[in-house]
N, C-alpha and C positions, 0 to 999 in steps of 0.2 A: 521379368521386370523389374530392376534393381529399387531401391530406395526410392533412388532422386523419381523416378519415373514415377512410382506409385502414388507419392506425394502428390506432386503436378496433377497426375490423375485425380486426385481425391479432391484438391483444389478446387479442380473446374468441372469434374462431374457434379460437384453438392450444391450449387446454385441451379442445375439442369433438373435434379432429383425434384426440387418444388419448382417444376413446370407451371405456368400456370391453367391449369384444366378447362375453367373458365373460358377461356379463347377457344376452346374447339367445338362451344356451344354458339360458333359463328359458324355458319354452314360453307361460307364460301373459303374461309381456312382450312376447314374440316375436310371438305373436298379437295382443297390443293393435296393437305397432306394425306391422304387415302390413295390419291394416284401417285405422288411424288415419291411414297413409301411402298407401292406396289410394285412400282417398275425396278425401284432400288433392288425391292428382293428378288424378284425376276432376274433381274439382272445377276445375281448371282445363281439363285435356281435352277437357270437353265443352262449352269454348267452340270448339275446333274440331271438334266433331261427333265424336268417337272418343270412349272410355274405356279400361281397363284391367280384366282378371278377375284376373288371377294376375301380383303385382307384380314377385317372381323370373324366370318366365315373356317377359310380355309386352314386358319393355324388352332382353332380350338381343339382340336384332338391331340397338337402339338407334334407328332409326326413331321410335318409341314417344318416347324420350326427347329425343331433338333436339326432336321438335313442344314438348314439356312446357316443353324451357327457351326456347322459340322464342314461345311463348303469356304465361309468366311474367314475361321480359324485356323482351317488345316489341321484340327485334329478330332479323334472320335469322341464322341459323346457314350453315357451310357447303354446299352439294349434297351428301346424302347419297346413298350406295352401295346401287343396287337390286338386288346381288346377292344371292344365299343363300348363299353360300361362308362360312364362318368368316371369311377373312381381310375379308371387307365387314362383315361383322357389325362385327368387332374397330375398323376405319375410324370406323365410326358411331358407336360408343360413344367411341372416341378423340376426336374433333371434339367431341363434348359435353364431354367430361372437359377438355378444352384448353379451352373456351367457360366452364367453371366456375374454370378455374383463372386467367383471363385478369379475371375479377371478382375477383380477390385472393383467393382460396379456396385454402388449401393442405392438399391432398388426400395424405393419409397412408396406406399400404395401399393403397388402390384401385388398382389396375388392370382395364384392359377387357378380359381374357384372363377377371376374374374374376367381370365382370357376364356376358360372352358365355357362362360355361359356369354362371350360374344360381346363383352362390353366393349366400345369401340373406343370410349376414351384411354380405358387403359392399355386396351393393345396397339393403337398408334402412341401410348407413351412408351409403351416395353421396343418397341421397335426403334421407338425415337432413340433409347439407351443403348440399344444395338450398333446403330447407324454412330453415336458420338463415340463408340469404344473401337469400335472394329473400323472406322472410315475416319474420322477426323482427329482423334486422341492424338496420332500419332504426327500428325504432322506438323512439323518444327521448320519454322522459317527465323534465321537469326534470332534463335535464344526465346523464340516465340513459339508457343504451343497449341495445337487443339482450335478453338475458337480465332484466337487472337491471332495465332499462326497461319490459318487460312484466310483472316480478313487482310494482312499482312503481306502475304504471296500476292493477294487480290492487288490491292495498291500498288505494289510494285510492277507486276506485269503490267497493269493500265495506268501506270502514271504517263507514258507520253502519249497516250490519246488523248484527244481534242473532246471537249464534251464527257467525259468521260470522270464521276468523283466519287469514288466507291469509298463508304462511309460505314456501310452497315450490311445486312442481309435480307432487307425489306425493300424500302421505297429507292435505292442507288441502283437498284435492278430491273427499274420498271420500263423503264427504255429502250431495253436491250442491246444498247450500246457495251455497255460490261460485256452481256456474254459475247458479241462477236468482235472487242477488243481481246479477250483471253485468245479465242481461235486463229487471229489477225497476228498477234504476237509468235504465236509457236507454230500457225502452218500457214502463212499470210497466201499463198496460192491458191486456199481454198475461199475466201471470202475479199472482196471490191468494197474496202472499207470507205475506200473517197465515196461512194453513191449514197451510203448509210446516211438518213435523215433523224434528226432527236424525235421532231415532231411526227415520226411515223413509227411507234414502238410495235404494232403487230405487225409488220413486216421485219423488221429489225428482231423480233424475238424468235419467229417463223423461222427466220434467215438460220437465226443461230442454232436450234433446236433440229432444223431438219439434217445442216450438214454434220452437226455432231452427233447425231443418228447415222447417217449416211457414210460418214470418212472418220470418225472414231471410237466407234463401238459405243458411243455414250446413248443409253436408250429414252425416248423423251419422257421426260418424268414430267412437264406440267405443260398445261395449253396457254397458248401468249392470250387469248381472251381471258381468264383467269386472273393472270397477272393484271391485266392493262385494267379490267373491269374492278378490281379491290385496290380499296383508297393506301391497306397498308396490305402485301401481302404477307403470307406468314413466312415466318424466318425460319423455321425447321425445313421447310421446302425446299426453300432458297440452299440454306446451308447444307443439304444432301445433295442438290443437283449441282451445287458448285465444287465441292468435294470430289463429285467424279470426274470433273475438268483438272481438277487437280492432281489426282491422281492418273490420269488418262498423260498428262504433262509431267510428272513427277520424275523425269528423267531429264534432270535440265543440261546444260551445256555448261563446259568446264570454264569458260568466264565467269561464268555467274558465281558457281562455286567460291572461286578464285576471289572473285568482289568479297561474297559474303566472309569468306576467314577474315581480310585486310579490315573491314567492319566492323568483326567480332573483337580485332585487337582495339582500333579505334575508340569502339563502345567501351571497353574498359578503362581506359583512359581517362575518356569522357565521366565514366561513371563515379571515377576516384576521385576525379575533381570535384564532383558534385559532393563527394561524399565530405572531402576535405572542408567544403562551404559548409556544410551541414554539423560538424563538429567543430567549428569556429562559432556559427550562431549558437546553437546547446550551451557549449562551453559559457560565453557573453551571459545569455541569460540564465543561466544555473549561476554565475558568478555576482551577477547583479542579483536577485532575489535572495543570493546569502548577504549578501553588502546591504540590503533593507532591511535583513530580517534581524540582524545582531545587533544594532542599536534598540530595536523593538524587547531583546531580550536582556540588556542590558541597561534598561531605564530600572531605576531603583526607587522611586517616586514613590514616599508611602500611600497610604490611604486613611480616613480617619473615621472609617465606619468597616464592620466587617462585613455589610454587603458589598460594598464597593470590591472590598478585598476576594469576597470569593465570584463577582464576577470578571476580576483578570484569572483568580484558577480554573475557570468557566473556559476564556480566552484563551488560557493558553492548552488546556484539554481538548479547543477545537482546533488550535494549531499542532498538538499531537496527533490528533484521529484526521485530518481534512488537509492539511496543508503541506504536511511534512512528508506524509507518504509517496505522493507521487514525486516531488525533489527527491525522495531515495532511488524510486525508480527510475528517470532520468538521469541519477549518478552514475549507478549499473549499467544502463543504456549507453552513457557515453563512451565511460572504458572497455563494451566490448563493441563499437565500432569502431573505437579507436585501434583496438586490438586488430580486428577486420581489417580495416583499411592498411594498416603497416604490412599484417600478411599478406594480402593482395597485391600491394607495391612490390611486395620482397618476390612472390609468384611470376608478374612484369617485370622483375630486372630494375626496377626503379626507385629511385633515391628516396629513402624513411621521410615521412611526412613529419615536420616539425611545424608546432602552431604557434599561432604569435604569441609574443612573451605576454609570462600570467596566464595562461591558458592549458599548460600542460596538464596531463594528468594527476601530477604529485601536486602543482598549484591549488587544484579543485581540491586535493585532499587534505591540505592544508586548510585551505578555506573552511571545510567540512567540520576538520578539527576542531577550529574556530566556534563553528555553531554550535557544536555540539558541547561543549565545555560554557558557554556561555549560555545553554538553555539549561546544563543542569546547575549550575548558579542561581538561575531564575528561579528555578520549582523549589531551591533549597532557602532561599527569599522571601518567595512567596507562604511558604509552609511556616516558616520562623514569624512572620509579619500577622499572621490568622493566629497564629500560639495568642502573641502581644496583644493583640487588639480583643482575644477571649480573656487574658487575664487581665489587661483593664477594663473591660466591661463587668467583670466581676468586681474587682475592686470599687469601681466607679457606685456599683450599688450596693455594696458592703459601705463605701463611705455614706451614701445616703442614708441608708438603716440608722446606723449608728449617731448620725449628724443630727436625725429629725427624733431620736429617743434621749439623746443629750439634752435637746433645745428646748424637748417636752418639758424634761425635768426641771431645766433650769427657769422656766418660764415664771416668772413672779417672786423669786426667791433673792433680787434686789432689791424688789419693792417690801420685801419681806425684812430682809436685812437692815432696811431704814427706816425702818418703824422706831415709834418715839415711846412705844407701850409699857416699858418700866416705871417713865418720867412719873405715872401716875398712879402705878401698879400696887398692891400692898404688898408685904413682906412675903407673906405665901407665894403671892405673882412672881415675885422678884425670883424669888429660889426655883420657883416651876418656871420662868424664862428661862435661868441659868441652865438647867437640866435640859430644857428643851433647845438649846442653842450647843449644849456639848453633845447631844444626839444628833445635831445637824451638821456638826463639823465630822462627825463619824462619817453620817451620809456623804460629805460631800469630800472626806477622802477614799470613799470607797468610790466616788465617780471618777477619781484621778487616772485611773487607769484606762479608762472608756477617753478621755478627753488625748490620752498619750497613744490610745490605739487611733485615733483619729487622725491626729498630726501623722503617725507614720505610715498610715495609710494614703495621706495627700501626699508624704514626702515619696512614697512608692509610684503614685501617679506620676507628679513629675520627673523623676529618676525615669520612667519608662515612656516619657512623651507624649501625654495624654493630649488629647485637643481640647478639652473644654478645664485645660488648668486653671487659667483663671478665675474660674469662676469656682471652682474646687479651693483654690488658694484664697479667694476673699471668705469662701464661706469659713474654712477652717481658721483665720486671722480673725475673723470675728466671735468664733466659738473661742479662742485663746484667749482676747483681749476679756472677753465676759467671764471667761474664768477667772484668770488673773483679779478681774474688778471683785467677784463675788470673794477670793482668797480676801483680798482689802477690806471689803465691808467685812465680811467674820470675823477679822483680827479686829476690828475695830468695834464690832457690836461686844466680843468679848471682854474687852477691856474696858465697856459700859458697865458690862452686869458682875464684872469683878470688883467695879469699887463699891457697889450695892453687895456684895457678896457677904458683908458683915449683918447684914439685914435678912440674911436668910435662917430660919432654923429650922422648920421643918418641911419634910417634904416627904411626900408621900411614896416610901420605896414599891409599892406594886407598880404606880403606874411608871416610876424612874424604871424595875425592871420590864415592864411591857415595855417602855421605848424602848430600852439597849437590847431586849431581845426580838421583836419586832422589827426595829431598822436592819438589824445585819438580815434578820431573814424574807424581809419585803427585798434587799439585795439582793440575797439570795434567786426569788423567784421573779427578778425581774431580768437577773443574768438569766436564768433557766429558760423563759418566754423567749429573750434575745438569740439565746442558742438554740432553740427548738425553731425560732424562725429564720435563722441563719440562714443565707442559701450555702451552695457547697459545688463544688466541682470536682470529679475526680475523672482516671484515665485510665484504672485499670480495677479490677476484682477485688485487689489485694487494698487499696484505697478503701472502695466501698464497705468493706468486712471489716475494717480499722473503725469507722465510723459506725459502723452498726454494734461494734465491739462497745465504744464508748456510748452510745445509746443507750446499750444495756445494763452498761456500770451505771449510768444516772437512773437510768429505770429501778437500781438495786437500790437505790440511796432514797426513794419516795417514801417507802415505809417509814424511817426514822424522822425524813423531812415533816410528814405528817403527824408524828408525836411530838415534833417540836410545834406545829400550828398548835396541836390540840393544847399546849401547855403553854402557849402564848393566851390561846383564848381562855383555857382555865385562869391566869392573872387577872384578866380583863373582867372575867367573871365574879371573880374572889372580891374587887375592888366594887362590881356591883351590888355583891351582898352586904357588905362591909356599909355601902351607904343607906343599904334598904334597911340595915340592921340599928343603925344610930343617929337613921336621917340626918346623915351629913347634909350640909347645905354646899353642892357642887356649880361649878359651869354646865358640867355633862360632857365634859371633853377632856381627855388628856392633855393637860398639858405641855406635857414633855414629845410628844408627838403628834403628828398629824395622820398617821396610820392607824385605820380601824379597824375594827373585827372583820366588817363587812368590807374594806377593801384586802382585805389577807384573804377571807375566803373566797372574793371574787378573781384574785389574780392566782389563787390556787385552784379553785373549778378551769379558770383561765389557760395554768399549766396541763392539768389535767386532759382537757380538751388537746392541746398542743401534741400532748406524748401520741395519740393513735396518726396523727398527723402526717408527724414526723417517721413516725414506724409504716406508713404509705410511701410517704414519700420518698426513704431510702428501700423501701420493697422495688419501687419502680428503678429507682437508679441502679440496683441491683443488676434487675431485669436485664438494662438496658446494656450493663458493661457484659452482660453473659450473651448476651443479643455479639457486643463488641466482640469476647472473645470467640465464639461460634465464626464469625465472620472471619476473624485472621489465623484461624483452625481450618478454612477453607480454602482461605488463601495460600497458607502455608502448604496444607496438603498438595493442591493444585500445582503452586510453584515448585514446590519439592520432585514433582515427576517432570514438568516439562523443562526445569534446569537441566537437571541429567539428561535430558531426551536431547536437549538442543546441543551438547556437550558432544554426548554419544554420536549422535548424524554429523557434527563439523569431524570426528573422527574416523566417522566411515566414509566421509567425503575424500579425507587425507588417504585413506588406505586405496579409497577405488581411484584417486588420480596418479597413484603410484602402482597397485598392483591391476591393472586393468586386461580381459584376455579377453578374447576374440577379435572379431571385426572391429575396426571402429564406428562401423554404423548399428551394430551388436552396442559398444560399447555406449554410442550415444543415445540410442531408444533405451540402454538399461538406465544411463544417467536421467533423460527423459523421464521415463517413470517413476527414478527415485526424487526427480525434482517435485511431480506429480503428487506422488506421497506425502512431500514434506508439506504441499501448498494445502491438501484436503487436512492436516492438521492445523490448519490457520482459525475454524472455530474455538479449537480449545484456547488458543493465544487471544483469539478475543471473548470469551468467557471469563478469563483471566482478566481481562481489560475491566470487563464488568465489575467483576469481585474487586478489582483494585478501586474503581470511581466508589461502589458503594461506601469500600472503607474509607476512602478519600470524606464523603461525605458526611460518615458518623463521625470524622476528625481522629480518626484512630492513627497516632505518630508514631506506635514501633509494633513488632510482631518478633516475638520472641519463638514462636513456633517455626519459621526457615530463615536464612542468610542471605535467599535471594530476595530482591525488589524488582518492581515492574520494569526498571529502569534497565535493570540487570537483563529481564527477559527480553525488552525492546532491543535491545543491541543486539544481545545474542541471537534474537529471529531476522535483525536484519542482515549480521555478518551471516547465517546461514544460507537467507536467500541469495546473498551476492555471491556467497563460496559457489554455492551449485550453477547459477547462472554464469559464472565464469572458469566454472572447470567443462559447462556444454559449451562454451566460445571455444576452448581450448579444444578438444573435440573436432569441433568445426571445423576451424582453424589447420587441424591436420589433416583431416578431410580433403581439405582446399589443395592442402599443399600435395597430400599425397593423389590425386586426381592430375593436378597438372601440370607435375614431376612424372608421371607413371610409374608410379612406383606400387609394386605389387606389396600384397596382404601380409609374404612370407618376407617380403625385408622390412615392412614396420613391425613384423614381430621380433626379428633379429632385431633393430633398431632399440624395441621398448627392451628386451632381453638384457643385451648388452646397457644399456641406459641405468634398469633396475639394480644391474652387478653391482655396477659401479657407484652406485647413488649410495654413500654405502651410511651417510645418516639417515637415510630413508625420509628425505623431506621436500624430495619430487625435482630435488636439483643436486647437481654435482660443482664441487669446487674446483678448480684450475687442476688440481694435481689428479684427484679423479678423473677428472677432462682428459688430460694427458695420457695418463693410466690408459685409457679407452679408448683412445686412438692407436696406441703402441699396438695393442691387446689386436686391434683392427688391421696390423701390418704397415702402419704410418711410420716414416724414419723421418722424422723432424728433428731440427736443429732449433734452437731457442728465439731466432730469425722467425722462422716460419711457425712455428708455436705460437709466439705474439702474432703475426698477422690470423690465424686461423681466429683465437680469443678474441681479436676486435673485430671479427664478422659474428664470432654468437655469444660476442657480450660487447656489444657496443657503449653502454652504458659503465663499462668499467667495474660492474659490481661485485667482481671474482665469483660469480656462481653461472651455470650455465643450465637452462629451462630444457624443457624437453623439445619444446616447441621448434628453440632454437636448434638444438643437437637433430632435429629432423630436417629441418631448413639446411642446416649445412651437407647433411649426409646425400639429402637429394641433391644440393648441387654437385655432388662427388659423382652420384650413383644415375640419373637421373637422367635419361637419351634427353633430344633438344629439339624433338619433333614438331612440337608447336612454332618454335620458329622456323626449322624448317620446311614444313609447311608454308607456313603464312610467305616466306620467301618464293619458296614454288610457285605459290600463286601469285607473286610478280612478276616471275618467269612468265608464267602463262600468259599475263595480260601484255606485257612487254613482246613477246613473240621473240623472234630472232634477234630483235636490239636488245641493247645493255640498257635502253632508256624508254620510260613510257613519258607521251606526252599530257598535259595537264588537260587538255581535250578529251583523251581515251581517259584518263582518271576520272573528271567530270561527267562522265559517258556510264561508266561502269558503277561507280559509288553514288551513295544516295548525296544531295547538294552537301548539306551542314556536316557530314563524317568528309567528302572529298577537302572540301575549304579549309577543313582542321587538318587534315594530311598536307596538301600542299605550303598550307601557312610554317610547318616544321620542317620543310623540307629544300637542301639547299640545292640551285639549278644545277644542271649536268655539264661539267667541265671536260667531256673528253676530248680526242683528237677530231674526234668526229664531232661535236657541238651542233644540236638542236634547239635554237631558237622554244624558248618556254618548253622543257621538257624536263626530265627530273632522274638521275640513273642510280642504280642497285644500291651503291654506297651510302646514297644521301638518304635512301627510303631505309635502309637497317638502322642508320643511325639515328631517323625521325622516329623507328617506334622502340628502339631498343636501347638506345646510347651506346655508348662505346662496350658492349659487351664482348661475347665470343664469336657471334655471328661476322 
């Protein structure tokens, strides 16, 4: 059995392996199967001079089972065990089961122990498997085989008979007319079909069974009463019985064979037309999907929130995971269907298929390239937008914090600057007010940087198109206006105080020194608190390490700051000591500053509390960056393996397509196994996709550990799958060409050796000069015109190269015989008889209705000297099927 037959067997036998064992519990069905299978076995065992009585008992020792297999196969099995012990019986049954399996039959849930134990269900299942393999599988009718072939044979044979409609192998046979029609079609003298009545199934069935047993040597396998009395006769019993009729009538007359050959050619034409329609529809659907998808990918309407952009990113991932992969498969299948159709048309000597305008494979490839370009740009835009929104959120939060701190500091400052307290103050109070004002100016200058920072952040938010820019601008403008007003009020108050400066005589230097040192120290603490509470955003380990280093440097300054604090507090304590020592009548507060020792101590304690919190935040961010680095390394390690693996596989496929050895079937099997190994690698791709998703969810935007991106891996994977599928399709087309043209394996090997020798660049294609040298080496003597004609055949698109498929197509045209065409035309002569024409009525009688009309519509009437109305001649028939060919 060749590879094709084996594949067909497996395709058909697979559903039967899982036959419905529950149906065997129906006593009526089990009875029918027992009787039918027993009669079928005896019809073969009697050739060896034996028979069985009880199907589940007589096969238990395995001896008659092995004998049955030897009779129906014509082969010798291993020597059976003659012992009576259970182990001997199991051994014999196993030998029989091994022989069945060696014929390509898959036995499911049928074991030797169950047969030896007399399990009825398993025994009947085994016999049914044997019947399928040796009685039904090899039935072939009009390119259909096994069950479908047998059913088509029954339908063809009973088509002319009234009240016979065979659609299945159960209820279609209950009235008995189907059996009678089969006998009458082949042996009309045995049954008077006109006397049969559809309402008398018992008579019909008994008549068919008795005639078949008496005249056709077909044993009676069913009882008419069992069939009539069952709502749905057992399908397997009917198939077994009907297969005996098929084999009895297998010697069909030559006219039927000739009609079948013609039907085959017509069926090929109809199939090619259907393939063309399917290609047009699939191409239209794919192009329409691309047309709808590209505008979505080209939409760059920004969102205002991170959540909305994350949803767009998730929608894009769904497109990549769910919507695009099926379309990639459709595109690949479209190319395969197009190549297969062109090969079939060439083999049928038909013109090449030209799709509708805009639906060529190249058009689809161009549209697909546009889709992928839009897809790449859309992904880059999404990531950039996410980065922009992330930066905006950070800046907006920073703006709010700085603005809140500044507004808290300015609260009440305008009212303070507008006070007229100096008008009624004493000289000492005036001096104190002036010094206090100087301290305030120092404080005001210290806050200048913060105001500039607020304005700079607002400007950056505007430049980045922050969605809430109006409110930010309004708040910033209010702060700037207030700051300008504070400056004006400060200047105005200084001028008023300076007018009374001559009244200032004495000032408490200690208070002044306290104020001068407390103010910057207070600003330092406020700046420290602001820095310690400032939010930060980093993307790498190095950035977080830089922040940590800066924080450690800040902590190193705390001892000196503490000394300064103690010094400031020491000044205040000195003032208190003087007041207590000299009983000075003071207002109780420092006239030069509002900063109290309690406030300094409170802020200092707050700074000390914020330091460990900052430590904790930096540690957590450091851990997060370590996790991100781990994700980068994990992705990089896998990508650095998968990327070269895909490249290696692509190179190996390229070498395989050029350096193919063995038969084409061996090459096809090797490529399919290679394809399976590639598909089995898919979980690693999916795992890498999962790691890539984690990286994107962690907002990691770069990876120094690999040069491969997920897009590179995806494109490489898709190209790898497409390349192996295309290579398999090329080998399948080579098999079609070889089988259709009758090319031997040795010729195919010679073609391959010649092609590889002159494929000097090892690209799987020969340029025109290499092809000319190859033809000359094979004995062709041609001029430029003849070579140009050959090039127009092998390179119709004028690409300047010749593929191996085109090469073997050309060589097959040169070397292969025309057996197929000769057989079809010989079939025409059989149908025509001694005439040189065939009538329309004869064509309609011998061919199925649809194919007869298809043929008639494409043929010109016969115009010979002895023309007959309604007849078709030999040349019209040839031209309709093959065009202006060598026929």
